C-alpha positions in Angstrom: 11.1 13.9 -19.4 7.6 12.7 -18.1 6.8 13.8 -14.7 4.9 11.2 -12.4 2.4 12.5 -10.5 1.8 10.2 -7.1 -0.7 10.4 -4.4 0.5 9.3 -1.1 -2.8 8.5 0.7 -2.3 8.9 4.4 -1.9 11.3 7.3 1.4 12.9 7.2 3.5 13.1 10.4 7.2 13.9 10.5 7.0 11.6 13.6 6.4 8.5 11.7 9.6 6.9 10.5 7.7 5.2 7.5 6.5 8.7 6.3 10.2 10.3 6.4 11.2 7.0 4.7 8.9 7.6 1.9 9.9 11.1 1.4 13.6 10.0 1.1 12.6 7.1 -1.2 11.2 9.9 -3.5 14.2 12.3 -3.1 16.3 9.3 -4.4 14.1 8.2 -7.1 14.1 11.8 -8.2 17.7 11.3 -9.5 16.3 9.1 -12.3 12.9 10.6 -13.1 11.0 13.7 -12.4 8.4 12.9 -9.6 5.5 15.1 -8.5 4.6 13.3 -5.2 1.9 14.6 -3.0 0.6 13.8 0.5 -3.0 13.4 0.5 -4.6 13.3 3.9 -7.7 10.9 4.1 -10.0 13.4 5.3 -9.7 15.3 2.0 -10.7 11.8 0.1 -14.3 11.2 0.0 -15.8 8.0 -1.5 -17.0 8.3 -5.0 -15.1 11.6 -5.4 -13.3 11.1 -8.7 -11.6 14.4 -9.0 -9.5 13.9 -5.8 -7.4 11.5 -7.6 -8.1 11.5 -11.3 -4.5 13.4 -12.3 -2.4 10.6 -10.6 -0.5 8.1 -12.3 0.0 5.9 -9.2 -1.4 5.7 -5.7 0.6 4.6 -2.6 -1.6 4.0 0.7 1.1 4.7 3.2 1.4 3.4 6.7 0.0 5.3 9.7 -3.2 3.7 10.6 -5.8 4.4 12.1 -6.3 7.0 9.6 -8.4 10.1 10.1 -10.9 8.9 7.6 -10.5 5.2 6.7 -13.3 5.3 4.2 -11.2 7.8 2.3 -8.2 5.3 2.3 -10.7 2.5 1.2 -11.8 4.8 -1.7 -8.4 5.4 -3.0 -7.6 1.8 -3.1 -10.9 0.9 -4.8 -10.2 3.7 -7.2 -6.7 2.3 -8.1 -7.9 -1.3 -8.1 -10.9 -0.5 -10.6 -9.1 1.8 -12.9 -5.8 -0.2 -13.2 -3.8 2.6 -11.7 -0.7 1.3 -10.3 -1.1 0.9 -6.4 1.4 0.2 -3.5 -0.2 -0.3 0.0 2.4 -0.7 2.9 1.6 -1.5 6.5 -1.8 0.1 6.9 -2.0 0.1 3.3 -1.9 -3.4 3.0 -4.3 -4.0 5.8 -6.8 -1.7 4.1 -6.2 -3.3 0.6 -7.0 -6.7 1.9 -10.2 -5.1 3.7 -11.5 -3.2 0.5 -10.9 -6.3 -1.6 -12.9 -8.7 0.7 -15.6 -6.2 1.2 -16.1 -5.0 -2.3 -15.0 -8.1 -4.3 -15.8 -11.0 -2.3 -19.1 -9.2 -1.0 -18.1 -9.5 2.6 -19.4 -6.2 3.8 -19.1 -7.1 7.4 -15.4 -7.6 7.1 -13.7 -5.6 9.8 -10.4 -3.9 11.1 -10.2 -5.0 14.8 -8.0 -1.8 15.5 -11.0 0.0 14.4 -13.7 -2.0 15.6 -12.3 -4.2 18.5 -15.6 -6.1 19.2 -16.4 -6.9 15.6 -17.9 -10.3 14.5 -15.8 -10.6 11.4 -12.1 -9.5 12.4 -10.4 -9.8 8.9 -7.8 -7.5 10.2 -6.8 -8.9 13.6 -3.9 -8.4 16.4 -0.6 -10.3 15.2 0.3 -13.0 17.3 3.6 -11.5 18.0 3.3 -7.8 17.2 5.9 -6.3 15.0 6.5 -2.6 16.1 10.1 -1.9 15.0 11.2 -5.4 14.3 12.6 -7.1 11.2 11.5 -10.4 9.7 12.7 -12.6 6.8 10.2 -12.4 4.2 9.9 -15.5 1.8 8.3 -15.1 -1.7 5.7 -17.7 -2.6 6.4 -17.7 -6.3 2.9 -16.7 -7.1 2.2 -13.8 -9.4 4.8 -11.2 -10.5 5.8 -10.5 -7.2 9.3 -12.1 -7.2 9.9 -10.7 -10.7 10.0 -7.2 -8.9 11.0 -8.1 -5.4 13.3 -11.0 -6.1 13.0 -14.6 -5.6 15.4 -14.8 -2.6 14.4 -13.9 0.9 15.1 -10.6 2.4 15.0 -8.9 5.9 12.4 -6.3 6.1 11.5 -3.7 8.6 7.9 -3.3 10.3 5.9 -1.3 12.4 2.6 -2.9 12.9 0.4 -5.1 15.4 -2.2 -6.1 13.0 -2.4 -8.2 9.9 -4.5 -10.6 8.0 -6.5 -13.0 10.3 -5.2 -16.5 9.6 -8.9 -17.7 10.3 -9.8 -16.0 7.0 -6.9 -16.5 4.8 -8.9 -19.3 2.9 -11.1 -16.4 1.5 -8.4 -15.4 -0.7 -7.6 -18.8 -2.2 -8.8 -18.6 -5.9 -10.2 -15.0 -5.4 -7.6 -12.9 -7.8 -5.8 -11.5 -4.6 -2.8 -13.7 -4.2 -0.6 -14.5 -1.4 2.9 -13.6 -2.7 5.0 -13.5 0.4 5.0 -14.9 3.9 6.9 -14.6 6.9 9.0 -17.0 8.9 6.3 -18.7 10.5 4.0 -18.7 7.3 1.9 -15.6 8.2 0.9 -13.6 5.0 3.2 -10.9 4.4 2.3 -9.6 0.8 -0.4 -9.8 -1.8 -0.8 -9.0 -5.4 -3.9 -8.5 -7.4 -3.7 -10.8 -10.5 -4.4 -9.2 -13.8 -3.6 -5.8 -12.5 -0.8 -3.8 -13.9 0.7 -3.3 -10.4 -1.2 -3.7 -7.4 0.9 -4.7 -4.4 0.3 -4.9 -0.7 3.0 -5.5 2.0 2.6 -5.6 5.6 6.2 -4.7 6.0 7.5 -1.2 5.2 9.7 -1.5 2.0 10.2 2.3 2.1 12.6 1.9 5.0 15.4 0.9 2.5 15.9 4.7 1.7 17.0 5.4 5.1 19.9 3.4 4.0 20.4 5.4 0.7 18.7 2.7 -1.2 15.3 2.5 -3.2 13.7 -0.7 -2.4 13.0 -2.9 -5.4 9.1 -2.8 -4.9 9.1 1.0 -4.8 11.3 1.3 -7.9 8.8 -1.1 -9.7 5.9 0.8 -8.6 7.3 3.9 -10.1 8.1 2.1 -13.2 4.7 0.8 -13.4 3.3 4.4 -12.9 5.7 5.5 -15.8 4.3 3.1 -18.0 0.6 4.1 -17.5 1.8 7.7 -18.5 0.3 11.0 -17.0 -3.2 12.0 -17.8 -3.6 15.8 -18.6 -2.6 17.3 -15.4 -5.2 19.4 -13.4 -4.6 22.4 -11.2 -3.1 21.5 -7.7 -5.8 21.2 -5.0 -5.5 23.4 -2.1 -6.6 20.1 0.0 -3.2 18.2 -1.0 -0.5 18.0 1.4 3.2 19.0 0.8 4.9 18.0 -2.4 8.3 16.4 -2.5 
């Protein structure tokens, strides 16, 4: 049986509910396939460092921002985007996936995350109109991309723990850009994006991993794992001492 090697890019803390939920997601999924999931602290990911990620079949940029090294998270996202490696970004991962795309694909280098740069002139990621810290919301797929194929076409209620999202003033930047809005909240706010033409590149502001705390593998997590399996493992390299705990 193939072993899937997954990079969980983020700064692990047992105190973060989403991190515990991701570990539980991996445990539940391991009943169906072999998974070697490793927490990769952002301080150990440096831009242009190919070796930090080259042996992984999938990259999950996890909640928990502000990250110790935001540039490390952005590089992991760029690496997965440009090498067709399955990618899932949840909560802070969603925010940084949008930021990376707008900076590096749309050429807006000054796009900023207001949590990191409160006075930025171009706050692409800005405070939500209503914070969603430990709150739930109905998510409505837009019907675009393959998101509904993986997620389901019907609305679902999802859990959040975030105060920042895509600034609605800049949503028009994504129109016809390739990064499609594939789900919205009850008031029309962007809640998920998908990169067209990529095998699997999904960012969600909500935290699908929380389904594992109810004993369920979320459909998006399962689809991410399936995409990683379809990619197939490259030759495995020796574990790096900088990697965090395996799951």
